N, CA, C, O and the ligand as a Tripos MOL2 file, in Angstrom:
@<TRIPOS>MOLECULE
protein
  253   251    64     0     0
PROTEIN
NO_CHARGES

@<TRIPOS>ATOM
      1 N          37.5900  160.2110   90.9430 N.3       1 MET1
      2 CA         36.2900  160.5390   90.3660 C.3       1 MET1
      3 C          35.8350  161.8980   90.8790 C.2       1 MET1
      4 O          35.8260  162.1540   92.0830 O.2       1 MET1
      5 N          35.4630  162.7490   89.9570 N.am      2 GLN2
      6 CA         35.0710  164.0880   90.3640 C.3       2 GLN2
      7 C          33.6500  164.0840   90.9120 C.2       2 GLN2
      8 O          32.8330  163.2240   90.5820 O.2       2 GLN2
      9 N          33.3920  165.0320   91.7240 N.am      3 ASN3
     10 CA         32.0990  165.0900   92.3940 C.3       3 ASN3
     11 C          31.2030  166.1540   91.7520 C.2       3 ASN3
     12 O          30.5050  166.8900   92.4500 O.2       3 ASN3
     13 N          31.2300  166.2280   90.4290 N.am      4 ASP4
     14 CA         30.4380  167.2450   89.7500 C.3       4 ASP4
     15 C          29.2830  166.6020   88.9730 C.2       4 ASP4
     16 O          28.7830  167.1760   88.0050 O.2       4 ASP4
     17 N          28.8700  165.4220   89.4000 N.am      5 MET5
     18 CA         27.7810  164.7470   88.7110 C.3       5 MET5
     19 C          26.4480  165.3680   89.1030 C.2       5 MET5
     20 O          26.2590  165.8640   90.2140 O.2       5 MET5
     21 N          25.5350  165.3160   88.1440 N.am      6 LYS6
     22 CA         24.1900  165.8070   88.3970 C.3       6 LYS6
     23 C          23.1860  164.7230   88.0220 C.2       6 LYS6
     24 O          23.4110  163.9490   87.0910 O.2       6 LYS6
     25 N          22.1010  164.6770   88.7410 N.am      7 CYS7
     26 CA         21.0500  163.7220   88.4350 C.3       7 CYS7
     27 C          20.3710  164.0990   87.1270 C.2       7 CYS7
     28 O          20.0250  165.2610   86.9150 O.2       7 CYS7
     29 N          20.1780  163.1110   86.2430 N.am      8 SER8
     30 CA         19.5590  163.3940   84.9480 C.3       8 SER8
     31 C          18.0490  163.5510   85.0640 C.2       8 SER8
     32 O          17.4070  164.0450   84.1380 O.2       8 SER8
     33 N          17.4830  163.1430   86.1780 N.am      9 LYS9
     34 CA         16.0360  163.2330   86.3290 C.3       9 LYS9
     35 C          15.6120  164.5090   87.0570 C.2       9 LYS9
     36 O          14.7800  165.2630   86.5520 O.2       9 LYS9
     37 N          16.1770  164.7530   88.2350 N.am     10 CYS10
     38 CA         15.7190  165.9010   89.0200 C.3      10 CYS10
     39 C          16.7320  167.0400   89.0290 C.2      10 CYS10
     40 O          16.4340  168.1220   89.5350 O.2      10 CYS10
     41 N          17.9210  166.8140   88.4790 N.am     11 GLY11
     42 CA         18.9050  167.8770   88.3840 C.3      11 GLY11
     43 C          19.6830  168.1350   89.6610 C.2      11 GLY11
     44 O          20.5140  169.0410   89.7120 O.2      11 GLY11
     45 N          19.4220  167.3580   90.6780 N.am     12 SER12
     46 CA         20.1300  167.5510   91.9340 C.3      12 SER12
     47 C          21.5950  167.1520   91.8080 C.2      12 SER12
     48 O          21.9250  166.2060   91.0930 O.2      12 SER12
     49 N          22.4740  167.8720   92.5020 N.am     13 ASP13
     50 CA         23.8690  167.4330   92.5470 C.3      13 ASP13
     51 C          24.1740  166.7460   93.8760 C.2      13 ASP13
     52 O          25.3270  166.5920   94.2770 O.2      13 ASP13
     53 N          23.1040  166.3460   94.5360 N.am     14 ASN14
     54 CA         23.2330  165.6490   95.8120 C.3      14 ASN14
     55 C          23.4060  164.1610   95.5410 C.2      14 ASN14
     56 O          22.4740  163.3740   95.7060 O.2      14 ASN14
     57 N          24.6070  163.7870   95.1240 N.am     15 ILE15
     58 CA         24.8730  162.4230   94.6920 C.3      15 ILE15
     59 C          25.6460  161.6790   95.7700 C.2      15 ILE15
     60 O          26.7180  162.1020   96.2020 O.2      15 ILE15
     61 N          25.0750  160.5680   96.1880 N.am     16 GLY16
     62 CA         25.7570  159.7330   97.1680 C.3      16 GLY16
     63 C          26.3770  158.5190   96.4980 C.2      16 GLY16
     64 O          26.1180  158.2340   95.3290 O.2      16 GLY16
     65 N          27.1940  157.8150   97.2550 N.am     17 GLU17
     66 CA         27.8510  156.6440   96.6990 C.3      17 GLU17
     67 C          27.4940  155.4180   97.5100 C.2      17 GLU17
     68 O          27.4600  155.4530   98.7400 O.2      17 GLU17
     69 N          27.2270  154.3290   96.8000 N.am     18 GLY18
     70 CA         26.9140  153.0780   97.4740 C.3      18 GLY18
     71 C          27.6740  151.9370   96.8580 C.2      18 GLY18
     72 O          28.3740  152.1010   95.8590 O.2      18 GLY18
     73 N          27.5320  150.7810   97.4600 N.am     19 LYS19
     74 CA         28.0900  149.5640   96.8670 C.3      19 LYS19
     75 C          27.1540  148.4230   97.1980 C.2      19 LYS19
     76 O          26.3720  148.4910   98.1450 O.2      19 LYS19
     77 N          27.2490  147.3710   96.3990 N.am     20 PHE20
     78 CA         26.3880  146.2180   96.6200 C.3      20 PHE20
     79 C          26.8260  145.4760   97.8760 C.2      20 PHE20
     80 O          28.0140  145.3960   98.1890 O.2      20 PHE20
     81 N          25.8440  144.9370   98.5850 N.am     21 GLY21
     82 CA         26.1670  144.1750   99.7780 C.3      21 GLY21
     83 C          26.7030  142.7930   99.4300 C.2      21 GLY21
     84 O          26.5830  142.3440   98.2900 O.2      21 GLY21
     85 N          27.2820  142.1340  100.3920 N.am     22 GLY22
     86 CA         27.7960  140.7930  100.1710 C.3      22 GLY22
     87 C          28.9900  140.7780   99.2460 C.2      22 GLY22
     88 O          29.8560  141.6480   99.3300 O.2      22 GLY22
     89 N          29.0440  139.7960   98.3630 N.am     23 TYR23
     90 CA         30.2010  139.6380   97.4880 C.3      23 TYR23
     91 C          29.8360  139.9590   96.0470 C.2      23 TYR23
     92 O          30.2940  139.2850   95.1250 O.2      23 TYR23
     93 N          29.0250  140.9720   95.8490 N.am     24 ALA24
     94 CA         28.6130  141.3410   94.4930 C.3      24 ALA24
     95 C          29.7440  142.0710   93.8080 C.2      24 ALA24
     96 O          29.7900  143.3010   93.7930 O.2      24 ALA24
     97 N          30.6510  141.3080   93.2460 N.am     25 ARG25
     98 CA         31.7910  141.8920   92.5410 C.3      25 ARG25
     99 C          31.6290  141.6630   91.0520 C.2      25 ARG25
    100 O          30.9990  140.6970   90.6220 O.2      25 ARG25
    101 N          32.1920  142.5460   90.2850 N.am     26 LEU26
    102 CA         32.1620  142.3890   88.8400 C.3      26 LEU26
    103 C          33.4440  141.6850   88.3990 C.2      26 LEU26
    104 O          34.5500  142.1320   88.7040 O.2      26 LEU26
    105 N          33.2760  140.5750   87.6750 N.am     27 MET27
    106 CA         34.4250  139.7970   87.2440 C.3      27 MET27
    107 C          34.7400  140.0760   85.7730 C.2      27 MET27
    108 O          33.8240  140.2290   84.9650 O.2      27 MET27
    109 N          36.0120  140.1440   85.4230 N.am     28 PRO28
    110 CA         36.3530  140.2440   84.0070 C.3      28 PRO28
    111 C          35.8630  138.9960   83.2760 C.2      28 PRO28
    112 O          36.0610  137.8780   83.7530 O.2      28 PRO28
    113 N          35.2260  139.1830   82.1190 N.am     29 ALA29
    114 CA         34.5830  138.0690   81.4320 C.3      29 ALA29
    115 C          35.5900  137.0390   80.9210 C.2      29 ALA29
    116 O          35.2570  135.8630   80.7710 O.2      29 ALA29
    117 N          36.8120  137.4790   80.6550 N.am     30 ASN30
    118 CA         37.7610  136.5550   80.0340 C.3      30 ASN30
    119 C          38.8690  136.1180   80.9780 C.2      30 ASN30
    120 O          39.8700  135.5500   80.5400 O.2      30 ASN30
    121 N          38.6990  136.3790   82.2680 N.am     31 LYS31
    122 CA         39.7410  136.0020   83.2240 C.3      31 LYS31
    123 C          39.0940  135.2750   84.3910 C.2      31 LYS31
    124 O          38.6670  135.9030   85.3590 O.2      31 LYS31
    125 N          39.0220  133.9820   84.3030 N.am     32 MET32
    126 CA         38.2990  133.2160   85.3160 C.3      32 MET32
    127 C          38.9710  133.2510   86.6780 C.2      32 MET32
    128 O          38.3090  133.0710   87.7000 O.2      32 MET32
    129 N          40.2620  133.4800   86.7040 N.am     33 TRP33
    130 CA         40.9870  133.4460   87.9630 C.3      33 TRP33
    131 C          41.0030  134.7900   88.6890 C.2      33 TRP33
    132 O          41.5050  134.9030   89.8070 O.2      33 TRP33
    133 N          40.4540  135.7840   88.0430 N.am     34 SER34
    134 CA         40.5020  137.1020   88.6540 C.3      34 SER34
    135 C          39.5620  137.1800   89.8500 C.2      34 SER34
    136 O          38.5270  136.5160   89.8930 O.2      34 SER34
    137 N          39.9380  137.9930   90.8020 N.am     35 THR35
    138 CA         39.0540  138.2210   91.9410 C.3      35 THR35
    139 C          38.0360  139.3060   91.6340 C.2      35 THR35
    140 O          37.1470  139.5750   92.4420 O.2      35 THR35
    141 N          38.1620  139.9290   90.4680 N.am     36 GLY36
    142 CA         37.2050  140.9530   90.0810 C.3      36 GLY36
    143 C          37.3710  142.2230   90.8830 C.2      36 GLY36
    144 O          38.3910  142.4420   91.5360 O.2      36 GLY36
    145 N          36.3680  143.0390   90.8210 N.am     37 SER37
    146 CA         36.4530  144.3330   91.4760 C.3      37 SER37
    147 C          35.1300  144.6950   92.1230 C.2      37 SER37
    148 O          34.0580  144.3210   91.6460 O.2      37 SER37
    149 N          35.2270  145.4080   93.1830 N.am     38 GLU38
    150 CA         34.0380  145.9440   93.8180 C.3      38 GLU38
    151 C          33.3750  146.9510   92.8820 C.2      38 GLU38
    152 O          34.0550  147.6950   92.1760 O.2      38 GLU38
    153 N          32.0440  146.9700   92.8820 N.am     39 VAL39
    154 CA         31.3190  147.9250   92.0490 C.3      39 VAL39
    155 C          30.7690  149.0340   92.9470 C.2      39 VAL39
    156 O          30.0910  148.7760   93.9410 O.2      39 VAL39
    157 N          31.0710  150.2370   92.5780 N.am     40 ARG40
    158 CA         30.5380  151.3980   93.2880 C.3      40 ARG40
    159 C          29.4090  152.0130   92.4730 C.2      40 ARG40
    160 O          29.4640  152.0490   91.2430 O.2      40 ARG40
    161 N          28.4040  152.4850   93.1570 N.am     41 VAL41
    162 CA         27.2250  153.0180   92.4900 C.3      41 VAL41
    163 C          26.9770  154.4420   92.9630 C.2      41 VAL41
    164 O          26.9290  154.7190   94.1610 O.2      41 VAL41
    165 N          26.8210  155.3320   92.0000 N.am     42 LYS42
    166 CA         26.4750  156.7190   92.3170 C.3      42 LYS42
    167 C          24.9600  156.8640   92.2620 C.2      42 LYS42
    168 O          24.3370  156.5490   91.2480 O.2      42 LYS42
    169 N          24.3760  157.3350   93.3400 N.am     43 VAL43
    170 CA         22.9280  157.4090   93.4520 C.3      43 VAL43
    171 C          22.5090  158.8280   93.8070 C.2      43 VAL43
    172 O          23.1040  159.4620   94.6780 O.2      43 VAL43
    173 N          21.4780  159.3190   93.1250 N.am     44 CYS44
    174 CA         20.9070  160.5970   93.5050 C.3      44 CYS44
    175 C          20.2050  160.4320   94.8420 C.2      44 CYS44
    176 O          19.2990  159.6100   94.9720 O.2      44 CYS44
    177 N          20.6130  161.2000   95.8230 N.am     45 SER45
    178 CA         20.0200  161.0330   97.1450 C.3      45 SER45
    179 C          18.7340  161.8290   97.2980 C.2      45 SER45
    180 O          18.1680  161.8940   98.3900 O.2      45 SER45
    181 N          18.2690  162.4360   96.2110 N.am     46 GLU46
    182 CA         16.9680  163.1110   96.2260 C.3      46 GLU46
    183 C          15.8700  162.1990   95.6800 C.2      46 GLU46
    184 O          14.8250  162.0350   96.3100 O.2      46 GLU46
    185 N          16.1100  161.6040   94.4990 N.am     47 CYS47
    186 CA         15.0540  160.8060   93.8780 C.3      47 CYS47
    187 C          15.4200  159.3360   93.7290 C.2      47 CYS47
    188 O          14.5590  158.5290   93.3760 O.2      47 CYS47
    189 N          16.6550  158.9680   93.9830 N.am     48 GLY48
    190 CA         17.0260  157.5620   93.9840 C.3      48 GLY48
    191 C          17.4940  157.0050   92.6630 C.2      48 GLY48
    192 O          17.7970  155.8160   92.5650 O.2      48 GLY48
    193 N          17.5600  157.8400   91.6440 N.am     49 ILE49
    194 CA         18.0490  157.3790   90.3570 C.3      49 ILE49
    195 C          19.5300  156.9820   90.4670 C.2      49 ILE49
    196 O          20.3300  157.6640   91.1060 O.2      49 ILE49
    197 N          19.8580  155.8760   89.8330 N.am     50 VAL50
    198 CA         21.2660  155.5000   89.7520 C.3      50 VAL50
    199 C          21.9130  156.3190   88.6450 C.2      50 VAL50
    200 O          21.5740  156.1760   87.4700 O.2      50 VAL50
    201 N          22.8350  157.1630   89.0280 N.am     51 VAL51
    202 CA         23.4460  158.0960   88.0890 C.3      51 VAL51
    203 C          24.5760  157.4260   87.3150 C.2      51 VAL51
    204 O          24.7970  157.7210   86.1410 O.2      51 VAL51
    205 N          25.2690  156.5430   87.9680 N.am     52 GLY52
    206 CA         26.3690  155.8820   87.2850 C.3      52 GLY52
    207 C          26.9580  154.7790   88.1440 C.2      52 GLY52
    208 O          26.7580  154.7280   89.3580 O.2      52 GLY52
    209 N          27.6790  153.9140   87.4880 N.am     53 MET53
    210 CA         28.3650  152.8360   88.1890 C.3      53 MET53
    211 C          29.8000  152.7830   87.7150 C.2      53 MET53
    212 O          30.0870  153.0900   86.5590 O.2      53 MET53
    213 N          30.6900  152.4010   88.5870 N.am     54 TYR54
    214 CA         32.0600  152.1830   88.1520 C.3      54 TYR54
    215 C          32.7030  151.1370   89.0370 C.2      54 TYR54
    216 O          32.2670  150.9050   90.1650 O.2      54 TYR54
    217 N          33.7250  150.5200   88.5260 N.am     55 VAL55
    218 CA         34.4350  149.5280   89.3220 C.3      55 VAL55
    219 C          35.5900  150.1880   90.0440 C.2      55 VAL55
    220 O          36.1890  151.1460   89.5550 O.2      55 VAL55
    221 N          35.8860  149.6610   91.2080 N.am     56 LYS56
    222 CA         36.9210  150.2490   92.0390 C.3      56 LYS56
    223 C          38.3120  149.9930   91.4500 C.2      56 LYS56
    224 O          39.2180  150.8090   91.6190 O.2      56 LYS56
    225 N          38.4760  148.8770   90.7700 N.am     57 ASP57
    226 CA         39.7940  148.5070   90.2450 C.3      57 ASP57
    227 C          39.7190  148.2760   88.7380 C.2      57 ASP57
    228 O          39.7690  147.1310   88.2890 O.2      57 ASP57
    229 N          39.6020  149.3360   87.9590 N.am     58 PRO58
    230 CA         39.4030  149.1860   86.5170 C.3      58 PRO58
    231 C          40.5700  148.5030   85.8160 C.2      58 PRO58
    232 O          40.3890  147.9420   84.7350 O.2      58 PRO58
    233 N          41.7690  148.5380   86.4090 N.am     59 GLU59
    234 CA         42.9200  147.9240   85.7380 C.3      59 GLU59
    235 C          42.7670  146.4120   85.6130 C.2      59 GLU59
    236 O          43.4420  145.7840   84.7990 O.2      59 GLU59
    237 N          41.8810  145.8270   86.4190 N.am     60 LYS60
    238 CA         41.6610  144.3920   86.3300 C.3      60 LYS60
    239 C          40.9070  143.9780   85.0810 C.2      60 LYS60
    240 O          40.8130  142.7910   84.7700 O.2      60 LYS60
    241 N          40.3620  144.9710   84.3560 N.am     61 PHE61
    242 CA         39.5690  144.6640   83.1730 C.3      61 PHE61
    243 C          40.3070  144.9520   81.8670 C.2      61 PHE61
    244 O          39.7200  144.9350   80.7850 O.2      61 PHE61
    245 N          41.5840  145.2140   81.9930 N.am     62 LYS62
    246 CA         42.3810  145.3980   80.7790 C.3      62 LYS62
    247 C          42.5790  144.0600   80.0970 C.2      62 LYS62
    248 O          42.7780  143.0400   80.7560 O.2      62 LYS62
    249 N          42.5260  144.0670   78.7910 N.am     63 ASN63
    250 CA         42.7610  142.8410   78.0370 C.3      63 ASN63
    251 C          44.2480  142.5600   77.9140 C.2      63 ASN63
    252 O          44.6400  141.5620   77.3070 O.2      63 ASN63
    253 ZN         17.5140  162.9160   91.2710 Zn       64 ZN64
@<TRIPOS>BOND
     1     1     2 1
     2     2     3 1
     3     3     4 2
     4     3     5 am
     5     5     6 1
     6     6     7 1
     7     7     8 2
     8     7     9 am
     9     9    10 1
    10    10    11 1
    11    11    12 2
    12    11    13 am
    13    13    14 1
    14    14    15 1
    15    15    16 2
    16    15    17 am
    17    17    18 1
    18    18    19 1
    19    19    20 2
    20    19    21 am
    21    21    22 1
    22    22    23 1
    23    23    24 2
    24    23    25 am
    25    25    26 1
    26    26    27 1
    27    27    28 2
    28    27    29 am
    29    29    30 1
    30    30    31 1
    31    31    32 2
    32    31    33 am
    33    33    34 1
    34    34    35 1
    35    35    36 2
    36    35    37 am
    37    37    38 1
    38    38    39 1
    39    39    40 2
    40    39    41 am
    41    41    42 1
    42    42    43 1
    43    43    44 2
    44    43    45 am
    45    45    46 1
    46    46    47 1
    47    47    48 2
    48    47    49 am
    49    49    50 1
    50    50    51 1
    51    51    52 2
    52    51    53 am
    53    53    54 1
    54    54    55 1
    55    55    56 2
    56    55    57 am
    57    57    58 1
    58    58    59 1
    59    59    60 2
    60    59    61 am
    61    61    62 1
    62    62    63 1
    63    63    64 2
    64    63    65 am
    65    65    66 1
    66    66    67 1
    67    67    68 2
    68    67    69 am
    69    69    70 1
    70    70    71 1
    71    71    72 2
    72    71    73 am
    73    73    74 1
    74    74    75 1
    75    75    76 2
    76    75    77 am
    77    77    78 1
    78    78    79 1
    79    79    80 2
    80    79    81 am
    81    81    82 1
    82    82    83 1
    83    83    84 2
    84    83    85 am
    85    85    86 1
    86    86    87 1
    87    87    88 2
    88    87    89 am
    89    89    90 1
    90    90    91 1
    91    91    92 2
    92    91    93 am
    93    93    94 1
    94    94    95 1
    95    95    96 2
    96    95    97 am
    97    97    98 1
    98    98    99 1
    99    99   100 2
   100    99   101 am
   101   101   102 1
   102   102   103 1
   103   103   104 2
   104   103   105 am
   105   105   106 1
   106   106   107 1
   107   107   108 2
   108   107   109 am
   109   109   110 1
   110   110   111 1
   111   111   112 2
   112   111   113 am
   113   113   114 1
   114   114   115 1
   115   115   116 2
   116   115   117 am
   117   117   118 1
   118   118   119 1
   119   119   120 2
   120   119   121 am
   121   121   122 1
   122   122   123 1
   123   123   124 2
   124   123   125 am
   125   125   126 1
   126   126   127 1
   127   127   128 2
   128   127   129 am
   129   129   130 1
   130   130   131 1
   131   131   132 2
   132   131   133 am
   133   133   134 1
   134   134   135 1
   135   135   136 2
   136   135   137 am
   137   137   138 1
   138   138   139 1
   139   139   140 2
   140   139   141 am
   141   141   142 1
   142   142   143 1
   143   143   144 2
   144   143   145 am
   145   145   146 1
   146   146   147 1
   147   147   148 2
   148   147   149 am
   149   149   150 1
   150   150   151 1
   151   151   152 2
   152   151   153 am
   153   153   154 1
   154   154   155 1
   155   155   156 2
   156   155   157 am
   157   157   158 1
   158   158   159 1
   159   159   160 2
   160   159   161 am
   161   161   162 1
   162   162   163 1
   163   163   164 2
   164   163   165 am
   165   165   166 1
   166   166   167 1
   167   167   168 2
   168   167   169 am
   169   169   170 1
   170   170   171 1
   171   171   172 2
   172   171   173 am
   173   173   174 1
   174   174   175 1
   175   175   176 2
   176   175   177 am
   177   177   178 1
   178   178   179 1
   179   179   180 2
   180   179   181 am
   181   181   182 1
   182   182   183 1
   183   183   184 2
   184   183   185 am
   185   185   186 1
   186   186   187 1
   187   187   188 2
   188   187   189 am
   189   189   190 1
   190   190   191 1
   191   191   192 2
   192   191   193 am
   193   193   194 1
   194   194   195 1
   195   195   196 2
   196   195   197 am
   197   197   198 1
   198   198   199 1
   199   199   200 2
   200   199   201 am
   201   201   202 1
   202   202   203 1
   203   203   204 2
   204   203   205 am
   205   205   206 1
   206   206   207 1
   207   207   208 2
   208   207   209 am
   209   209   210 1
   210   210   211 1
   211   211   212 2
   212   211   213 am
   213   213   214 1
   214   214   215 1
   215   215   216 2
   216   215   217 am
   217   217   218 1
   218   218   219 1
   219   219   220 2
   220   219   221 am
   221   221   222 1
   222   222   223 1
   223   223   224 2
   224   223   225 am
   225   225   226 1
   226   226   227 1
   227   227   228 2
   228   227   229 am
   229   229   230 1
   230   230   231 1
   231   231   232 2
   232   231   233 am
   233   233   234 1
   234   234   235 1
   235   235   236 2
   236   235   237 am
   237   237   238 1
   238   238   239 1
   239   239   240 2
   240   239   241 am
   241   241   242 1
   242   242   243 1
   243   243   244 2
   244   243   245 am
   245   245   246 1
   246   246   247 1
   247   247   248 2
   248   247   249 am
   249   249   250 1
   250   250   251 1
   251   251   252 2
@<TRIPOS>SUBSTRUCTURE
     1 MET1         2 RESIDUE 1 A MET
     2 GLN2         6 RESIDUE 1 A GLN
     3 ASN3        10 RESIDUE 1 A ASN
     4 ASP4        14 RESIDUE 1 A ASP
     5 MET5        18 RESIDUE 1 A MET
     6 LYS6        22 RESIDUE 1 A LYS
     7 CYS7        26 RESIDUE 1 A CYS
     8 SER8        30 RESIDUE 1 A SER
     9 LYS9        34 RESIDUE 1 A LYS
    10 CYS10       38 RESIDUE 1 A CYS
    11 GLY11       42 RESIDUE 1 A GLY
    12 SER12       46 RESIDUE 1 A SER
    13 ASP13       50 RESIDUE 1 A ASP
    14 ASN14       54 RESIDUE 1 A ASN
    15 ILE15       58 RESIDUE 1 A ILE
    16 GLY16       62 RESIDUE 1 A GLY
    17 GLU17       66 RESIDUE 1 A GLU
    18 GLY18       70 RESIDUE 1 A GLY
    19 LYS19       74 RESIDUE 1 A LYS
    20 PHE20       78 RESIDUE 1 A PHE
    21 GLY21       82 RESIDUE 1 A GLY
    22 GLY22       86 RESIDUE 1 A GLY
    23 TYR23       90 RESIDUE 1 A TYR
    24 ALA24       94 RESIDUE 1 A ALA
    25 ARG25       98 RESIDUE 1 A ARG
    26 LEU26      102 RESIDUE 1 A LEU
    27 MET27      106 RESIDUE 1 A MET
    28 PRO28      110 RESIDUE 1 A PRO
    29 ALA29      114 RESIDUE 1 A ALA
    30 ASN30      118 RESIDUE 1 A ASN
    31 LYS31      122 RESIDUE 1 A LYS
    32 MET32      126 RESIDUE 1 A MET
    33 TRP33      130 RESIDUE 1 A TRP
    34 SER34      134 RESIDUE 1 A SER
    35 THR35      138 RESIDUE 1 A THR
    36 GLY36      142 RESIDUE 1 A GLY
    37 SER37      146 RESIDUE 1 A SER
    38 GLU38      150 RESIDUE 1 A GLU
    39 VAL39      154 RESIDUE 1 A VAL
    40 ARG40      158 RESIDUE 1 A ARG
    41 VAL41      162 RESIDUE 1 A VAL
    42 LYS42      166 RESIDUE 1 A LYS
    43 VAL43      170 RESIDUE 1 A VAL
    44 CYS44      174 RESIDUE 1 A CYS
    45 SER45      178 RESIDUE 1 A SER
    46 GLU46      182 RESIDUE 1 A GLU
    47 CYS47      186 RESIDUE 1 A CYS
    48 GLY48      190 RESIDUE 1 A GLY
    49 ILE49      194 RESIDUE 1 A ILE
    50 VAL50      198 RESIDUE 1 A VAL
    51 VAL51      202 RESIDUE 1 A VAL
    52 GLY52      206 RESIDUE 1 A GLY
    53 MET53      210 RESIDUE 1 A MET
    54 TYR54      214 RESIDUE 1 A TYR
    55 VAL55      218 RESIDUE 1 A VAL
    56 LYS56      222 RESIDUE 1 A LYS
    57 ASP57      226 RESIDUE 1 A ASP
    58 PRO58      230 RESIDUE 1 A PRO
    59 GLU59      234 RESIDUE 1 A GLU
    60 LYS60      238 RESIDUE 1 A LYS
    61 PHE61      242 RESIDUE 1 A PHE
    62 LYS62      246 RESIDUE 1 A LYS
    63 ASN63      250 RESIDUE 1 A ASN
    64 ZN64       253 GROUP 0 **** ****
């Protein structure tokens, strides 16, 4: 993931990365046995807007 994201609200490129605490994983909707993937969140560290989210293991969501 490239680090050229900009905040859509304040225009800052000071974007940090976070993840949900605990076991907040995203599970594929059609694969009950999957362990899912960790979700990473890009956050503007100036105003707190969530700029984007992505899963760490996108290949787990292939049909
Ligand atoms: Zn911002």
